[in-house]
N, C-alpha and C positions, 0 to 999 in steps of 0.2 A: 504494500500500500504506500502510495506517495504522500508525503507530508508537505503541505503548502504553508509557508510562513504567513503569519497574520499581516505583517508589515509589507509584504510583497504584493503589488497589485495583481489581481486575477488575470488581467489582460496579458501580462507577461508569461503566465503559465499556460494559457489557452491559445490556440491558433486564433489570430484576430478575425479571420473570415469565417470561423466555424460557428455553426448554429448550435444552440443548446437544446436538450431534450431528445425525444425520439424522432427519427426521420419520418417523413410522411409516407404512408403506405401507397403502393402503386396499384392496389386493387380496391374494388368496391366493398364496403363494409356494411353488413346487415346487423341490425340490433333487434333482439327479441327480449322483451321484459316479462318476467314471470312473478306471480305471487303463488307460493306454495304453502298450503295450510296442512300441517301434520298433527295428528292426534296422538296423545300419549296412550300407550297400551296397544293401539292399532299400528302405529308407524314408528315404533321405538327403534327399529334398525336404521331407519332414515334419520331420525333425530340423533342418534348416536353418530352416524356418518357426518352429518353437518356440524355437530357440536365440536368435532375435532379440527375443523377447517376455519381459518381466519376469514372474516367477512369478505375481504378483498380478493380471496382465492377461491371462493365458492363457485363462481362461473367456470373457472378452469377445471375444478374438481368434477363438476356436473358434466362438462363436455367429455372428460376422460371416462367417467362412469358410463355415459351413454355409448361411447365408442367401444368400450370393453364389453358392454352387453350385446353388441352386435346389432345396434339399431341402424337400419338403412331403409329410409322411406324414400321411394323414387317419385319425384315430381308430385308430391302430395297424395299418392295412391297409398291406401291403407287397406290391407287384407282384413276382412271382417271375421275371419276364422282364427286369427293369430292374437292370442290374449296379450302378448307383450306389446304388439302394435297398438292394440286398443287402449292399453294402459298408458303408453306414451302419448297417444292422441288425447286422452283425457287430461294428462298433465299440461300438454301444450295448448289445447284449445278449450279446456274445461273451466 
C-alpha cells in the first residue's frame, strides 16, 4: 500500500489528466428493483442467507445464487410445469 504524505498535494501523486472513480461502462445497463418479504418460520433459510451479507453486497449475492441455481429464462418465456421457474417468476413479478 502506498502512503501519501499529508503535506504533498494530491495532483503530484495522481496523473493530472486522469479521472477519478470508475470508468464509464460501454454497455447498456438495466436496473431491476425488488422488494422481498420473508416470513420467519417459513423463509428461515433465506433470512439466514441474507443476514450474513452486507446490504451493499446483496444484489451481487442474489445474482450469484440465481446463476448457481440454474435459472435461465429465455426472452420472458416461463414453463408452466417447472416449479423453480414459477417461483422465480413470483419473486420477480409478484
